[in-house]
N, C-alpha and C positions, 0 to 999 in steps of 0.2 A: 187531427183530420187533415189530410192533404188538400191543398187548394181550398181551404175552408177558413171561416171566420167564427170564432167562439167568444161569446160574452158570458162570463160566469159571475153571478152574484153582484151585479153592478149596483152600487149606491152612489148617487150624485144629486146635485141640485144647484141652486143659485144663492149666493151669499151664505146665510146660515140656514136656509130653508131646504130641507131634504125633499126632493121631488120623486126620485126613483129609489125604490126600496128593495134591492136585491134581485133585480131582473136578470134572467139568463136567456140567451138565444144562440142559435147556430145557423150559419148560412153557408151555401156552397157556390163555387164558381159555376156559371151557366144555369143558375136557378134564380127564380124570383121569390124573395121572402117578403111577405107583406106584414106590416105591423099596424093593427087597427086599434082604435080606442077613441072615446069622446075627448073633447077639449079638456086639457088639464090632466090627462091620464099619464103623461110622462113620455109619450112615444117620440116626440121630437127631441126631448132631452137625451134619450138613449142614443139616438144616432149622432147628436152633437158630441157626446162623450166618445163614441167610436171614432169619429173624425178628428178628435183631438182639440175640438173647439171648447170643450168643458173638461176639467180634470175629474177623473174617477176618485171618489172618496174612499171607496174600497171595492174589492172585486178585481177581476182580470179581464183583459181584452187581448186575444191572441189571434194573429193571422198567419196561417200556413206554418204554425209552430213557433212564430216569433212573438214575444210579448210586446205589445205596443200600448200597454196601459198608461194613460196620461202623457203619452209622447206628444210633442208639438205637432201642429198640423203638417208642416213641411216633411217631417219624418214619417208621419202616417201615409202621406201621399207617396213617398219613396217606397214604402212597403206595399203599395198597390191599392190604397183605399182613397177614393175621391168623393167628396160630398157636393151635391148640386143643391144650392139653397132654394127655398120656396119661390116659385115663379121663375126659376132659372137664373135670375140675378145677372143678366148681361150688363156690360158697361155701355150705356146708351150712346155716349159721345165717341166711343171707339168704333173703328170699322169692324166688320166681321172677322177679317184676318187678324187684326190686333186683339180682338177678344180671344181668339183661339191661341194666340201667343201667350196670353195671360195664363192659359191652362198649362203651359210648359215651364212655369216659374221654378219648379223644383228640379228641372233638368239642367245640368251644368253645361251640356254641349249645345250651343246655340244653333249649330248647323243641323243637329238632329231635331231640334224643335221646329225649324223651318221645314224639314222633310215631313214631319208629322202633320204640320198645318196644311201643307200643300196636298198631302195624301187624303186628309179628311175633307178638305174643300172639294177635291175631285170626286170623292165618294158621295157627298151630300149635294146632289145635283142642283137644287135650288140655291144653295149657298155660292156655287161657282159663279153665277151671274151677279152676285151681290157682294163679292169678297171685299170691295173697297167702299161699300155703303155703310153709313153709321148704323149700328145695330138697333139704336132707338127708333129708327124709322121703319123697321121691319114689322110685319104682323106678329101677333102673339105666338102663332104656331111656328113662324120662322125663328123668332127669338128663342123658343124652346129648342129648336133644332141647333141653333148656335150654342146654347148652353150644353146640350148633349155632346156635340162635337168637341167643345172645349174640355169637357170632362174626360174625353177619350184621348186627348193629346198625350198624357203620360202613360198610356197603355195600362189602365188599372185592372186589377183583378176583381175589384168591387166598386160599384157606384152606389152611393147613398142618396136617396131622393126624399126630400121633405115636402110632402103634399104637392106633388107635381100638378095635380088637377085644380088646385085652389084658385078661385076667381076666373076660371075658364068657362066658356060656353059649352053646352052639352056636346056639340060637334067637335070642339077642340079637345075636350076631355077624352073622347074616343080616340082621336088622332094621337094624343100624348101617350095614352096607354099602349097604342100600337107601336110607338117609338120605344117604349120600355121593353116590349116584346123583342124588338130587333137587338137590343143589348144582350138579351139572353141568347139569341141566335149567334152572336159573336163570341159566346163563351164567357161573357162578363157576368159576374154575380150581381144581383140587384137586391138591395134592402130598401124597401119603399114604405114610408109612412103615409097612410092615407085615411081620409074620413069617408071618401066615396067608395063604400064597400061594394056596391052593385057593379061598378065598372072594374074595380081592381081584383075582386075575388076570382073571376074566371081566368086571369092570367097567373095567379099565384101557384107556386109549387108547394109552399108551406106558409102557414100563417101563425101569427101571435096576436093575442088580444090583451091589451092592458087596460086596467081601470084603477084609478087612485094610486098610480105608480107601481102597481103590482101586476104580475102575470096572471091572467085569468084562464088562458087557454094556449096550448101550442099543439100543432098538428097539421094535417093537410085539409084542404077544402072539403074533401070527401068525408072527413070526420065530423063535420057539422051536419046534424040531422035535418034541420029546417030553419026557416027564418026566425021562428020563435026562440029557438035555442041560441042562435046567433045574437039576437037583440038582448037576450038575458045576460049573455056573457059580456056583450058590449057595455051594458049598463052596470056591470059589476056584480051580477047575480050569480 
């Protein structure tokens, strides 16, 4: 699939414990793909394997026709896939612009990194006034903005989000989901792991529901009949 990411029969886990048992999913650039499931369902493990943070024990991960199965993180980034950790993961003692430079670690051309940093700081209006401020002193919403801008430095085809709403106030959850929408508007594909189904479902183009490390459902939000069916799938029914 052109401009697409395919995961086929992924098996992986931690140590000797298998967590994900043959999960498959596909995602497209410019679409939001949401992965739902209860704690321990394997959803975060799946995107860690896609990002190269965990090796695939078996199965294949392919982006735009290139096999990136078990590739190291820096090579996955070069192929256009960037993961944003839970909570954004800013470096609190570094300034906003230093945080963005960290997003360009896989780019050999330092001048190009500076161009990308400057362009993104110009684009994110509230960051422009704070470019030399320590990221740790920013509000939660501004830190999320820094994290999103940092993820965009290498011009990714896909951004992987691990529970971006975790620990946020209801107002900030809404704001964060809005920012995810803007990634889609830029043509970036988003694979978002979430537990906050109510906020995430309305922005999803396609959804996957995992339970016990296995895929329970794949389709579009329109394929879910009602809340009762959604919760039955979510609980592994």
